[in-house]
C-alpha positions as a printed Julia matrix, in Angstrom:
439×3 Matrix{Float64}:
  -0.14    0.15    0.25
   1.36    3.58   -0.75
   0.46    6.61    1.14
  -1.4     9.3    -0.78
   0.24   12.63   -1.39
  -2.01   15.46   -1.58
  -0.24   18.96   -2.76
  -1.96   21.95   -2.66
  -0.47   25.77   -2.84
  -1.44   26.63    0.97
  -2.54   24.66    3.51
  -5.46   26.03    5.65
  -7.93   24.93    8.51
 -10.49   24.15    5.2
  -8.49   22.04    3.11
  -6.87   20.26    5.85
 -10.39   19.21    7.49
 -12.19   18.49    4.18
  -9.1    15.78    3.44
  -9.16   14.39    6.32
 -13.24   13.98    6.0
 -13.09   12.49    2.59
  -9.92   10.42    2.49
  -9.83    9.17    6.44
 -13.13    9.35    7.26
 -14.92    8.47    4.17
 -12.36    6.58    1.87
 -10.39    4.95    4.69
  -7.06    5.8     3.45
  -3.61    7.55    5.25
  -2.34   10.57    3.02
   0.25   13.22    3.62
  -0.24   17.23    2.62
   2.72   19.32    1.29
   3.09   22.38   -0.23
   6.32   21.6    -1.56
   6.31   21.45   -5.59
   9.09   19.22   -5.92
   8.25   16.93   -2.97
   5.1    16.05   -5.2
   7.34   16.16   -8.41
   9.55   13.28   -6.76
   7.22   11.31   -5.38
   6.46    7.9    -6.88
   3.41    6.92   -5.44
  -0.64    7.8    -5.63
  -0.38   11.52   -5.65
  -2.9    14.03   -6.64
  -2.77   18.26   -6.5
  -5.61   20.55   -5.31
  -4.38   23.93   -6.35
  -4.93   26.36   -9.89
  -2.65   24.3   -12.59
  -1.21   20.97  -12.78
   2.25   20.49  -11.52
   3.59   17.67  -13.29
   2.1    14.59  -13.83
  -0.59   13.71  -11.03
  -4.15   13.6   -10.59
  -5.33   16.99  -11.25
  -8.17   18.91   -8.92
  -8.79   22.91   -9.79
  -9.67   24.09   -6.77
 -11.9    27.26   -6.44
 -11.45   29.69   -3.74
 -13.48   28.48   -1.12
 -10.98   26.42    1.26
  -8.74   29.3     0.51
 -11.03   32.08    2.42
 -11.98   32.5     5.7
 -15.15   34.42    7.09
 -19.13   33.49    5.44
 -19.88   35.35    2.54
 -22.46   34.82   -0.24
 -21.1    31.94   -2.65
 -22.08   32.05   -6.33
 -23.74   28.6    -6.84
 -24.65   26.88   -9.84
 -25.93   23.31   -9.56
 -25.63   21.03  -12.55
 -25.9    17.09  -13.26
 -22.63   14.73  -13.6
 -22.72   10.9   -13.37
 -25.92   10.87  -11.89
 -25.01   13.21   -9.33
 -26.07   17.12   -8.71
 -22.8    18.94   -8.54
 -21.48   22.54   -8.13
 -18.39   24.99   -8.04
 -17.53   24.06  -11.68
 -14.39   23.96  -12.55
 -12.35   24.11  -16.07
 -11.46   20.4   -18.38
  -8.0    20.16  -16.91
  -9.78   18.67  -13.84
 -10.04   15.4   -13.25
 -13.84   16.2   -11.96
 -15.52   19.29  -13.85
 -16.2    20.39  -10.13
 -14.15   21.36   -7.31
 -15.4    18.09   -5.17
 -13.25   19.45   -2.12
 -15.2    22.98   -1.57
 -18.48   21.72   -2.76
 -18.38   19.06    0.19
 -16.75   21.12    2.42
 -19.46   23.83    1.78
 -22.63   20.9     2.44
 -20.62   19.48    5.35
 -19.84   22.72    7.29
 -23.56   23.45    7.2
 -22.45   26.82    5.56
 -25.91   28.0     4.12
 -26.85   27.95    7.78
 -24.7    30.55    8.72
 -25.84   33.22    5.97
 -28.79   35.19    6.25
 -31.85   33.22    6.73
 -35.62   33.09    7.62
 -36.11   30.66   10.28
 -39.02   28.7    11.43
 -41.49   28.79   14.12
 -39.07   26.91   16.29
 -36.17   29.07   15.36
 -34.76   26.47   13.15
 -32.84   26.26    9.23
 -35.52   24.46    7.18
 -35.96   21.75    5.1
 -36.85   23.9     2.13
 -33.93   26.67    2.77
 -31.7    24.44    1.79
 -29.45   23.85   -1.67
 -30.29   20.06   -1.3
 -33.84   20.71   -1.32
 -34.37   23.21   -4.08
 -31.75   21.15   -6.17
 -33.55   17.89   -5.46
 -30.7    16.07   -3.73
 -31.78   16.22   -0.24
 -32.67   12.48   -0.15
 -29.08   11.4    -1.44
 -25.85   11.25    0.66
 -24.04   13.23   -2.37
 -20.36   13.71   -0.38
 -20.05    9.89   -0.06
 -20.68    9.44   -3.85
 -18.4    11.85   -4.58
 -16.07   10.47   -2.46
 -16.7     7.08   -4.42
 -15.99    9.29   -7.87
 -12.59   10.14   -6.37
 -11.63    6.85   -4.91
 -12.35    5.37   -8.64
  -9.99    8.16   -9.97
  -7.27    7.17   -8.15
  -7.39    3.53   -8.54
  -7.56    3.71  -11.93
  -4.63    6.56  -11.74
  -2.91    4.04   -9.13
  -3.76    1.03   -9.24
  -1.21   -0.49   -6.52
  -3.16    2.02   -3.6
  -5.25    0.28   -1.5
  -8.39    1.38    0.22
 -10.43   -0.66    2.99
 -13.61   -2.5     2.35
 -16.17   -0.11    4.07
 -19.6    -1.85    5.37
 -22.98   -0.39    5.97
 -24.09    0.6     9.62
 -27.64    0.86   10.82
 -28.05    2.35   14.42
 -31.59    3.04   15.69
 -32.05    5.74   17.93
 -35.28    6.35   20.08
 -36.27    9.99   21.78
 -38.12    9.43   24.77
 -39.71   13.18   25.15
 -42.4    11.28   27.2
 -42.21    7.93   29.04
 -45.55    7.1    30.23
 -49.32    8.5    28.8
 -50.29    8.53   32.43
 -48.53    6.89   34.81
 -46.18    8.98   37.05
 -46.97   12.44   36.72
 -47.98   13.45   39.98
 -51.33   14.61   41.56
 -51.5    17.88   39.92
 -50.92   16.88   36.15
 -53.1    13.75   36.41
 -55.7    16.01   37.58
 -55.11   18.73   34.32
 -54.91   15.48   32.34
 -58.48   14.48   33.63
 -60.09   18.34   33.61
 -59.09   18.25   29.58
 -60.4    15.15   28.49
 -63.75   16.03   30.56
 -63.99   19.3    28.07
 -63.0    17.94   25.17
 -65.71   15.24   25.72
 -63.26   12.5    25.51
 -64.73    9.69   28.13
 -62.54    7.23   26.62
 -59.47    8.73   27.33
 -60.9     9.79   31.11
 -61.24    5.43   31.26
 -57.95    4.62   29.44
 -56.45    6.9    32.51
 -58.18    5.58   34.81
 -57.46    1.62   34.13
 -54.2     2.54   33.83
 -53.37    4.52   36.8
 -55.19    1.4    38.83
 -52.81   -1.16   37.37
 -55.6    -2.92   35.22
 -54.11   -1.62   32.28
 -50.61   -0.98   31.01
 -49.93    2.6    29.73
 -50.32    3.54   25.9
 -46.49    4.85   25.69
 -45.29    1.6    27.48
 -43.65   -0.12   24.33
 -40.37   -1.15   25.72
 -41.14   -4.54   25.69
 -41.66   -4.38   21.99
 -38.67   -2.38   21.41
 -36.27   -5.16   23.55
 -37.67   -8.1    22.01
 -36.99   -6.05   18.61
 -33.02   -5.12   19.68
 -32.41   -9.04   20.85
 -33.92  -10.84   17.57
 -32.37   -8.66   15.28
 -28.98   -7.67   17.23
 -28.53   -4.38   16.11
 -26.75   -0.99   17.46
 -29.43    1.13   19.68
 -29.26    4.73   21.62
 -31.82    6.41   23.84
 -32.26   10.03   24.42
 -33.88   11.08   27.65
 -36.0    14.47   27.94
 -34.64   15.4    31.35
 -35.86   19.07   31.07
 -37.73   21.15   33.42
 -41.57   21.02   32.36
 -42.41   23.83   30.13
 -45.07   23.83   27.29
 -42.96   22.62   25.06
 -41.26   19.76   28.12
 -43.58   17.22   29.33
 -41.98   14.09   30.47
 -41.6    12.51   33.82
 -39.97   14.64   36.92
 -36.03   12.84   36.85
 -37.15   12.45   40.77
 -40.05    9.47   39.6
 -38.26    6.62   41.01
 -39.94    4.41   38.13
 -38.71    6.69   35.52
 -35.28    6.22   36.81
 -35.39    2.65   37.14
 -36.69    2.82   33.12
 -33.84    4.45   32.22
 -31.28    2.25   34.31
 -33.5    -1.21   32.68
 -32.8     0.68   29.25
 -29.09    1.34   29.6
 -28.3    -2.45   30.31
 -29.51   -2.62   26.58
 -28.46    0.09   24.55
 -26.37    3.29   24.42
 -28.08    6.38   26.49
 -27.67    9.69   25.9
 -29.37   13.1    26.79
 -31.89   14.8    25.06
 -31.69   18.59   25.7
 -35.03   20.33   26.22
 -36.62   22.77   24.18
 -35.76   25.35   27.4
 -32.17   24.64   27.87
 -31.21   26.05   23.93
 -30.99   29.15   25.52
 -29.83   28.29   28.5
 -26.35   26.81   29.06
 -27.08   26.36   32.91
 -30.16   24.62   31.93
 -28.32   22.52   29.71
 -25.45   21.42   32.09
 -28.32   20.83   35.04
 -30.0    18.43   32.66
 -26.75   16.58   31.76
 -25.71   16.42   35.53
 -29.58   14.52   36.17
 -28.68   11.8    33.58
 -25.01   11.51   34.77
 -26.25   11.22   38.23
 -28.62    8.35   37.57
 -26.27    6.28   35.6
 -23.76    7.22   37.5
 -21.36    7.26   34.03
 -20.28   10.38   32.29
 -22.91   11.64   29.22
 -21.15   12.18   26.39
 -23.94   11.92   23.82
 -26.84   13.94   22.57
 -29.68   14.99   20.34
 -31.68   18.37   20.52
 -35.68   18.37   21.3
 -37.38   19.17   18.84
 -34.18   19.42   16.79
 -33.55   22.56   17.54
 -29.99   23.47   16.31
 -28.41   26.96   15.73
 -25.08   27.01   14.43
 -22.71   26.95   15.55
 -23.88   28.04   19.46
 -26.31   24.99   20.14
 -22.72   22.82   19.23
 -20.4    25.39   21.24
 -22.72   24.79   24.15
 -22.1    20.92   24.06
 -19.2    21.0    23.48
 -18.49   23.57   26.83
 -20.55   20.49   28.5
 -17.81   17.9    27.09
 -20.7    16.26   25.11
 -18.62   14.44   21.94
 -21.59   12.94   20.12
 -24.61   14.71   18.94
 -27.17   13.21   16.56
 -29.17   16.13   15.76
 -28.18   16.79   11.89
 -31.62   16.05   10.0
 -34.77   17.94    9.48
 -38.03   17.75   11.01
 -40.08   18.68    7.84
 -38.49   16.73    5.39
 -36.24   13.74    5.47
 -32.83   13.01    3.77
 -29.36   14.16    4.61
 -28.93   17.59    5.89
 -25.07   17.64    5.64
 -25.41   15.38    2.59
 -23.2    12.78    3.86
 -24.05    9.53    5.8
 -20.83    9.57    7.41
 -20.07   10.54   11.43
 -17.42   13.54   10.64
 -16.56   16.3    13.22
 -17.98   19.8    13.25
 -16.38   22.84   11.71
 -16.71   25.52   13.56
 -16.72   28.43   10.56
 -16.73   31.36   12.94
 -13.41   30.26   14.44
 -11.96   28.41   11.22
 -11.38   25.21   13.27
 -12.33   21.64   13.49
 -13.59   20.5    17.09
 -13.78   17.37   18.55
 -17.39   16.86   18.46
 -18.69   14.13   16.41
 -21.93   14.62   14.11
 -23.85   11.56   13.15
 -26.56   12.68   10.52
 -29.89   10.82   10.9
 -31.91   10.25    7.44
 -35.42    9.65    8.83
 -37.85   10.63   11.64
 -41.27    8.85   11.83
 -43.17   12.14   12.87
 -41.85   14.06    9.43
 -43.1    11.18    7.52
 -46.7    11.5     9.16
 -46.85   14.61   10.1
 -45.22   16.96    7.99
 -45.06   14.73    4.77
 -48.93   13.32    5.13
 -47.35    9.83    4.28
 -49.39    6.98    5.79
 -47.5     3.67    6.8
 -47.75    1.51    3.39
 -45.67    4.41    1.72
 -43.37    5.43    4.52
 -41.86    1.81    4.51
 -40.95    2.62    0.68
 -39.62    5.75    1.63
 -37.66    4.0     4.24
 -36.02    1.4     2.03
 -35.25    4.17   -0.74
 -33.54    6.19    2.05
 -31.44    2.64    2.99
 -30.45    1.49   -0.29
 -29.04    4.95   -0.86
 -26.84    4.72    2.38
 -26.16    1.01    1.46
 -25.03    1.99   -2.24
 -21.89    4.05   -0.32
 -21.54    1.48    2.51
 -22.37    4.42    5.04
 -24.04    4.76    8.34
 -28.37    4.65    8.23
 -29.44    5.85   11.4
 -33.14    6.18   12.01
 -35.31    8.37   14.56
 -38.71    7.12   16.54
 -40.35    7.79   20.25
 -41.65    5.44   22.18
 -45.0     6.35   22.11
 -45.45    5.84   18.23
 -44.88    2.39   18.53
 -48.17    1.9    20.35
 -49.86    0.3    16.93
 -53.04    2.31   18.21
 -55.14    5.7    17.22
 -52.87    8.02   15.06
 -50.19    5.9    14.74
 -52.03    2.55   13.82
 -49.45    0.76   11.32
 -46.33    2.66   12.47
 -45.11   -0.07   14.65
 -44.54   -2.54   11.99
 -43.17    0.24    9.65
 -40.22    0.21   12.72
 -40.05   -3.25   12.62
 -39.84   -3.85    8.96
 -37.57   -1.25    8.79
 -35.09   -2.81   11.11
 -35.67   -5.87    9.03
 -34.64   -4.06    5.87
 -31.89   -2.58    7.63
 -30.19   -5.47    9.27
 -30.58   -8.38    6.52
 -29.05   -8.45    3.28
 -31.87   -8.24    0.77
 -29.55   -7.96   -2.56
């Protein structure tokens, strides 16, 4: 195996970051970076240049200016088709690819567009419809991974001696516990309020159901944990739970952490899966609140908490990630949209967060998810039979590039009742399709 030598006329934080992501993280090969043209000429192994003009006989990629700039500026982007992929940042004919693959990848993965002025939705989020990927119909594709494979083909064709390790498709099921139980453990005041609400709405079936659950005559409808554990054991896949432990508020309605049964549930699930914090809606504007919630989970588990996903997927670049870093979170799973399924950062490989304001790569690992069941049902108005078709197509996209497919579900949507009738089987079918080779 020969190491890949990469030449560029200037080494920057940006190009170092994207070379690491494309070559090491996605393609799994090591490389050396140089600004010495003579070193490139002498090197007899696999080599490429990323600059304005070719240096010698290496594989040459024309560079645009983005990776040599600092600061955030409006970019003139024109998307076009190449090799069954959408691409942008066009280059000249001398280049091995007709677009700047490194600059385009950096633009998407750094979430550059989310730093530019934009209208935010009702929950102060960047919306999918405003993204380059949605507007140009590639949100459903992890195109950064596809571009990396295009480069791999070019490098292997030019330098057959270079070895690329085989990458394998991975599946991770994640579950957000926003509300562990519908009726149990709510306390006298919240239970009484629930009764009054049902009475005012004339919902007598809910009054009966609440009463039967509280008397121990019926299982709580949000208690779907036996089913989840049964699926874990049957198909043996990686799963992560994120628990909402915020103070009670309009958008934060989980059980109080003082509940012994709630603590027991957290500990029990932590025996079968990894566990992370689900920072509350209220914590997004309060560092102190975030610290308190992480501390609550840490106290229950008696160990450090390093994983997170934001409640309501509230993500503001770069403040949200900076707050997580300040609280020793190492892995975050928020990267995805509430309004559309697909790949918010156009990638299905975990990647380090690059802070565009400070121009530094951080140690925070971002794990992008591809689909949330609530998005399919509420935002896209999709029924269960079409939901599984949509999910399978996303799995196929990730499998085609040997990436990581991450799904997002909630405990209450697996009860197979009322508005969620049919979605329990969609979850299991998704797991089967992701876990068992179907091709």
